[in-house]
N, C-alpha and C positions, 0 to 999 in steps of 0.2 A: 875485238877492241873493248876497252874496259872504260867506263865512265864513272867518274867519283867526284864528291866535293873534296876539294884541297885547298891549301893556302897558296895564294898566288905568288908568294915571294921567293919560289924555289928557282934556282938557276935555269933550269929547263923551260919553266913557264914564264920567266922573264924574257927569255929568247924568243918564245912563241909570241909574248905580246909585243915584243920589238918588231917581229915580222908582220903583225897586225897593223902596228903604226905606221911602217915603211909603206905597206900596202895602200892604206887610207890615203896617205900622202901622195900618192901617185894619181889618186883619183879626184882629190878635193883641196882646196887651199887650207892651211892650217887654221884659220878662222871658222871653218865649216866642219872641223873634225870635233866631235864632242866626246872626247875618251876620257875615262876615269883613270886618275894616277895611282900608283901603287898604295899610297896611304888611304886613298878612298876605297879601293879594292879589299883592304883589310878591315874595313868598319864592320861592327857586328851585325848590321842590317843588311849585309852583303853576301849573297849566297854566290860561290865561284865553283864551277864544276869543269873538270878536264877530262878529256878524252885521250887515252894512250893507247898505242898499237901494241901487238904482241911481245915486242921487245921492251916495252915499258916507256917508249919515247911518247912525249907529249905532242899530239897532232892537232888537237883542237880545244877550245875552250868557250866558255860563256859565262856571264855573270847576270845577276838579277838583284837590283836595289830594291828592297822592300821599305815601303813608306806607308803611313796610315792611308793615304789617298790612292796609291796605285804601287804596282811593282814593275820596275823598269828593266827591260832586256839591255844589256851592255856587254860589250867586248865579245861578240859572237865571232868565231873565227875557226876555220878548218884549213890546214895547210894544202896547198893545191893538190899535192900527191895523195892525199887521204880523202878528197872529195868524192861524191858519188856513192858514198857507202851508208848514207843516212845518218850521219854523225850529229850534223847540226840539228837535225829533227829530234834526235835522241837527247842531246845536250840541253835543248829547250824544253822539251817535255819534262826532263828531270828538274829543271828550274822551275817550271810552272807548278809541278807537283809540291815541291818544297815550298814555295810562295803561298800555295793554297793551304797548306798546314799552318802557315803563319797567319791566315785569315784574308789573304788577297783574293779579290775577285775581279780586279781589273789589271790587265798586263797593257804595258805600253812599250812603244820603242821608237828610236829614230834611226833611220838608215838613209841612203842617199840613192839618187836617181841613176848613178852608174852603177848600180849593183843590182841589175834586174833579176839576177838568180835568187838573191836574198829576198828580194821583194816577193817573188813568186813562191818562194818557200814559206813565208810568213803568210801570204794569202791563202795558200793550201792548208795552213793550220789553224785558219779562222780569224786572222788578223784582218782588220779593215783600216782603210786610210782614214785619217782624221786631221785636224788642225793641231797646231802647236800645243802642248800641255806644259805644266810645271813651269819652269824658268826659260823654256825655249823662245826664241823668236821666231817669227815666219822667215824662212831661208829657202831660196829657190833651190839650193843644194840639199835640202832635207825632205825627207819623206817620212811623215808622222803616221804611226799606226797603233791601234788599240785592240784588245780583245777582251769582252766582258764574259765572265763565267759566272755561274751561280753555285 
């Protein structure tokens, strides 16, 4: 598997993001899905990493929005057939390293309680639960997490 920073507006990545959106909407109502649209993903303060299999197919992705206050993890997804290989961990590590190079020392994310595997991964990687941050409101279908690094 190869992981690299890419632009999100490629046809196979658009399809990957569509799979993520469809998956999210099986778990949560639309008002509890805080996804970034394509225009937002293409902003200069957004890092976007793609995992590709040996045939070059996009099988996973993740983004990090870098702001002066924090860097927020967004759009983390690995297709079901590619799970269990450490791809999400590798994508997140790459995003964190790139955000650190831009001066970020606080990483945040919002996920949901119907994704215990994701929550467990984030906890293993040092993220701790916290309250809402930024523009988020308290939502029983949200789990907010943060990781402070030096």
